[in-house]
C-alpha positions in Angstrom: -29.9 48.7 -23.3 -31.3 47.1 -26.3 -29.6 50.0 -28.6 -26.4 48.3 -27.4 -27.1 44.9 -28.4 -29.0 45.9 -31.5 -26.5 48.4 -33.0 -23.3 47.3 -31.2 -23.6 43.7 -30.5 -22.4 44.4 -27.1 -24.4 43.1 -23.9 -24.7 45.5 -21.0 -25.9 45.3 -17.3 -28.5 47.4 -15.6 -25.7 49.5 -13.8 -25.3 51.3 -17.8 -29.1 52.2 -17.3 -28.8 53.5 -13.8 -25.4 55.7 -14.8 -27.1 57.0 -17.9 -30.1 57.9 -16.1 -27.9 59.7 -13.6 -26.2 61.9 -16.0 -29.6 62.7 -17.8 -30.9 64.1 -14.7 -28.1 66.5 -14.5 -28.0 68.0 -18.0 -30.5 70.5 -19.5 -31.0 73.4 -22.1 -33.7 76.0 -22.1 -34.9 76.6 -25.9 -34.4 80.1 -27.2 -37.0 82.3 -26.3 -38.7 79.8 -23.7 -38.3 81.9 -20.0 -39.5 85.0 -21.9 -42.5 83.0 -23.6 -43.3 81.4 -20.0 -43.1 84.9 -18.2 -45.3 86.4 -20.9 -47.9 83.6 -20.3 -47.7 84.4 -16.6 -48.8 88.3 -17.0 -51.2 87.3 -19.2 -53.0 85.0 -16.5 -52.6 81.6 -17.9 -52.3 78.8 -15.7 -49.1 76.4 -16.3 -48.0 73.3 -15.6 -45.5 70.7 -16.8 -46.2 67.2 -18.9 -43.0 65.2 -19.1 -42.5 61.6 -20.8 -39.5 61.2 -18.8 -39.5 58.9 -15.6 -39.4 60.5 -11.9 -35.9 59.5 -11.2 -34.9 62.2 -13.9 
């Protein structure tokens, strides 16, 4: 919401934030070679985990 105020001079309500988070959780795209790298790491016996700086809802 700060972006709209600072960049566009517009004030928006929390519903815009909620709608954005709803769309954000539906979009994803793997980087080229990501799946092959993960499968190779698995074959080599690495223990893998996921770390994110995102929010739980997404």
